[in-house]
MDAnalysis code that builds the backbone (N, CA, C; Angstrom):
import MDAnalysis as mda
import numpy as np

u = mda.Universe.empty(210, n_residues=70, atom_resindex=np.repeat(np.arange(70), 3), trajectory=True)
u.add_TopologyAttr("name", ["N", "CA", "C"] * 70)
u.add_TopologyAttr("resid", np.arange(1, 71))
u.add_TopologyAttr("resname", ["UNK", "UNK", "UNK", "UNK", "UNK", "UNK", "UNK", "UNK", "UNK", "UNK", "UNK", "UNK", "UNK", "UNK", "UNK", "UNK", "UNK", "UNK", "UNK", "UNK", "UNK", "UNK", "UNK", "UNK", "UNK", "UNK", "UNK", "UNK", "UNK", "UNK", "UNK", "UNK", "UNK", "UNK", "UNK", "UNK", "UNK", "UNK", "UNK", "UNK", "UNK", "UNK", "UNK", "UNK", "UNK", "UNK", "UNK", "UNK", "UNK", "UNK", "UNK", "UNK", "UNK", "UNK", "UNK", "UNK", "UNK", "UNK", "UNK", "UNK", "UNK", "UNK", "UNK", "UNK", "UNK", "UNK", "UNK", "UNK", "UNK", "UNK"])
u.atoms.positions = np.array([
    [0.863, -1.176, 0.000],
    [0.000, 0.000, 0.000],
    [0.906, 1.234, 0.000],
    [0.566, 2.216, -0.803],
    [1.421, 3.392, -0.863],
    [1.099, 4.378, 0.261],
    [2.073, 5.208, 0.549],
    [1.980, 6.112, 1.695],
    [0.760, 7.038, 1.618],
    [0.476, 7.618, 0.447],
    [-0.665, 8.549, 0.330],
    [-1.991, 7.853, 0.601],
    [-2.092, 6.600, 0.158],
    [-3.319, 5.845, 0.417],
    [-3.481, 5.582, 1.911],
    [-2.386, 5.251, 2.559],
    [-2.418, 5.021, 4.002],
    [-2.814, 6.304, 4.723],
    [-2.252, 7.434, 4.290],
    [-2.610, 8.708, 4.927],
    [-4.097, 9.000, 4.769],
    [-4.672, 8.669, 3.603],
    [-6.115, 8.871, 3.391],
    [-6.923, 8.013, 4.352],
    [-6.503, 6.757, 4.496],
    [-7.206, 5.860, 5.421],
    [-7.136, 6.399, 6.851],
    [-5.971, 6.868, 7.236],
    [-5.824, 7.420, 8.582],
    [-6.622, 8.714, 8.735],
    [-6.725, 9.486, 7.671],
    [-7.539, 10.707, 7.732],
    [-9.002, 10.349, 7.985],
    [-9.462, 9.261, 7.357],
    [-10.828, 8.795, 7.622],
    [-10.981, 8.441, 9.097],
    [-9.954, 7.821, 9.637],
    [-10.007, 7.448, 11.050],
    [-10.098, 8.670, 11.939],
    [-9.469, 9.750, 11.534],
    [-9.507, 10.951, 12.351],
    [-10.926, 11.478, 12.516],
    [-11.798, 11.189, 11.551],
    [-13.183, 11.621, 11.702],
    [-13.896, 10.768, 12.749],
    [-13.352, 9.605, 12.981],
    [-13.932, 8.716, 13.975],
    [-12.812, 8.237, 14.903],
    [-12.057, 9.185, 15.391],
    [-10.831, 8.904, 16.141],
    [-11.079, 8.046, 17.377],
    [-12.108, 8.340, 18.125],
    [-12.350, 7.593, 19.359],
    [-12.588, 6.113, 19.068],
    [-13.344, 5.835, 18.020],
    [-13.621, 4.451, 17.643],
    [-12.334, 3.732, 17.238],
    [-11.526, 4.362, 16.402],
    [-10.262, 3.764, 15.965],
    [-9.340, 3.551, 17.161],
    [-9.290, 4.540, 18.025],
    [-8.441, 4.476, 19.217],
    [-8.848, 3.291, 20.097],
    [-10.139, 3.140, 20.303],
    [-10.634, 2.034, 21.131],
    [-10.300, 0.679, 20.524],
    [-10.421, 0.557, 19.200],
    [-10.102, -0.704, 18.533],
    [-8.638, -1.052, 18.700],
    [-7.770, -0.053, 18.529],
    [-6.334, -0.302, 18.674],
    [-5.982, -0.669, 20.108],
    [-6.577, 0.015, 21.058],
    [-6.315, -0.312, 22.466],
    [-6.761, -1.742, 22.757],
    [-7.976, -2.091, 22.288],
    [-8.484, -3.448, 22.516],
    [-7.531, -4.489, 21.930],
    [-7.059, -4.238, 20.709],
    [-6.145, -5.187, 20.075],
    [-4.869, -5.333, 20.896],
    [-4.242, -4.208, 21.224],
    [-2.966, -4.294, 21.920],
    [-3.114, -4.897, 23.316],
    [-4.226, -4.629, 23.960],
    [-4.442, -5.197, 25.293],
    [-4.673, -6.705, 25.185],
    [-5.550, -7.117, 24.258],
    [-5.901, -8.531, 24.151],
    [-4.797, -9.354, 23.492],
    [-4.237, -8.869, 22.404],
    [-3.267, -9.652, 21.632],
    [-1.847, -9.554, 22.180],
    [-1.486, -8.391, 22.643],
    [-0.090, -8.167, 23.031],
    [0.103, -8.088, 24.539],
    [-1.002, -7.998, 25.283],
    [-0.896, -7.935, 26.736],
    [-0.340, -6.619, 27.263],
    [-0.517, -5.544, 26.489],
    [-0.025, -4.227, 26.911],
    [-1.165, -3.497, 27.624],
    [-0.856, -2.846, 28.728],
    [-1.880, -2.119, 29.489],
    [-2.384, -0.915, 28.673],
    [-3.691, -0.634, 28.719],
    [-4.256, 0.467, 27.930],
    [-3.567, 1.808, 28.175],
    [-3.237, 2.084, 29.420],
    [-2.626, 3.379, 29.709],
    [-1.228, 3.503, 29.090],
    [-0.570, 2.381, 28.855],
    [0.759, 2.407, 28.229],
    [0.678, 2.739, 26.749],
    [-0.392, 2.325, 26.090],
    [-0.482, 2.461, 24.639],
    [-1.270, 3.703, 24.217],
    [-2.065, 4.252, 25.103],
    [-2.970, 5.347, 24.782],
    [-2.277, 6.542, 24.120],
    [-1.190, 7.012, 24.690],
    [-0.486, 8.168, 24.135],
    [0.106, 7.857, 22.767],
    [0.603, 6.647, 22.603],
    [1.178, 6.262, 21.311],
    [0.120, 6.249, 20.219],
    [-1.096, 5.848, 20.564],
    [-2.176, 5.829, 19.572],
    [-2.547, 7.252, 19.185],
    [-2.618, 8.141, 20.147],
    [-2.914, 9.545, 19.836],
    [-1.865, 10.112, 18.885],
    [-0.593, 9.809, 19.147],
    [0.484, 10.280, 18.277],
    [0.308, 9.716, 16.868],
    [-0.027, 8.443, 16.788],
    [-0.235, 7.806, 15.492],
    [-1.336, 8.508, 14.710],
    [-2.459, 8.749, 15.338],
    [-3.593, 9.340, 14.632],
    [-3.323, 10.794, 14.248],
    [-2.507, 11.496, 15.037],
    [-2.214, 12.891, 14.744],
    [-1.027, 13.058, 13.800],
    [-0.065, 12.155, 13.875],
    [1.186, 12.313, 13.119],
    [1.613, 11.012, 12.450],
    [0.835, 10.536, 11.471],
    [1.172, 9.259, 10.832],
    [2.525, 9.272, 10.127],
    [3.010, 10.451, 9.780],
    [4.302, 10.527, 9.084],
    [5.468, 10.058, 9.954],
    [5.242, 9.927, 11.254],
    [6.290, 9.445, 12.162],
    [6.452, 7.926, 12.110],
    [5.603, 7.250, 11.348],
    [5.604, 5.792, 11.315],
    [5.946, 5.286, 9.927],
    [6.521, 4.089, 9.863],
    [6.849, 3.489, 8.567],
    [5.562, 2.995, 7.901],
    [5.644, 2.790, 6.599],
    [4.491, 2.277, 5.861],
    [4.081, 0.908, 6.403],
    [5.046, 0.070, 6.725],
    [4.721, -1.260, 7.273],
    [3.952, -1.149, 8.580],
    [4.380, -0.239, 9.449],
    [3.679, -0.054, 10.723],
    [2.260, 0.440, 10.482],
    [2.093, 1.382, 9.562],
    [0.767, 1.933, 9.282],
    [-0.146, 0.876, 8.668],
    [0.389, 0.064, 7.762],
    [-0.423, -1.010, 7.168],
    [-0.883, -1.997, 8.230],
    [0.014, -2.347, 9.139],
    [-0.343, -3.278, 10.212],
    [-1.467, -2.706, 11.071],
    [-1.380, -1.430, 11.373],
    [-2.396, -0.773, 12.197],
    [-3.740, -0.749, 11.471],
    [-3.730, -0.445, 10.173],
    [-4.981, -0.449, 9.412],
    [-5.578, -1.859, 9.360],
    [-4.737, -2.883, 9.279],
    [-5.232, -4.261, 9.296],
    [-5.875, -4.595, 10.635],
    [-5.282, -4.137, 11.706],
    [-5.830, -4.373, 13.046],
    [-7.220, -3.759, 13.144],
    [-7.350, -2.520, 12.690],
    [-8.641, -1.836, 12.765],
    [-9.656, -2.543, 11.874],
    [-9.236, -2.960, 10.696],
    [-10.123, -3.676, 9.780],
    [-10.612, -4.994, 10.358],
    [-9.734, -5.722, 11.040],
    [-10.092, -7.002, 11.664],
    [-11.160, -6.804, 12.717],
    [-11.045, -5.740, 13.471],
    [-12.008, -5.469, 14.549],
    [-13.400, -5.220, 13.979],
    [-13.469, -4.700, 12.738],
    [-14.771, -4.358, 12.156],
    [-15.493, -5.575, 11.603],
    [-14.764, -6.667, 11.367],
    [-15.390, -7.867, 10.790],
    [-16.299, -8.564, 11.761],
])
């Protein structure tokens, strides 16, 4: 997936930021065993500044959110 497409997907998430944030927290808590308070700030940074992340990281995050919607 190219970077501009990923940015568009993340921009869509920004319109529904709380929902995306909750899905990511749920994934990291359930799958990775990370406490919600540990990951919360990192998710906010991701949603506000996707350019700080690699394309692979962004694709993985979009897959996580997509899985939660199924």
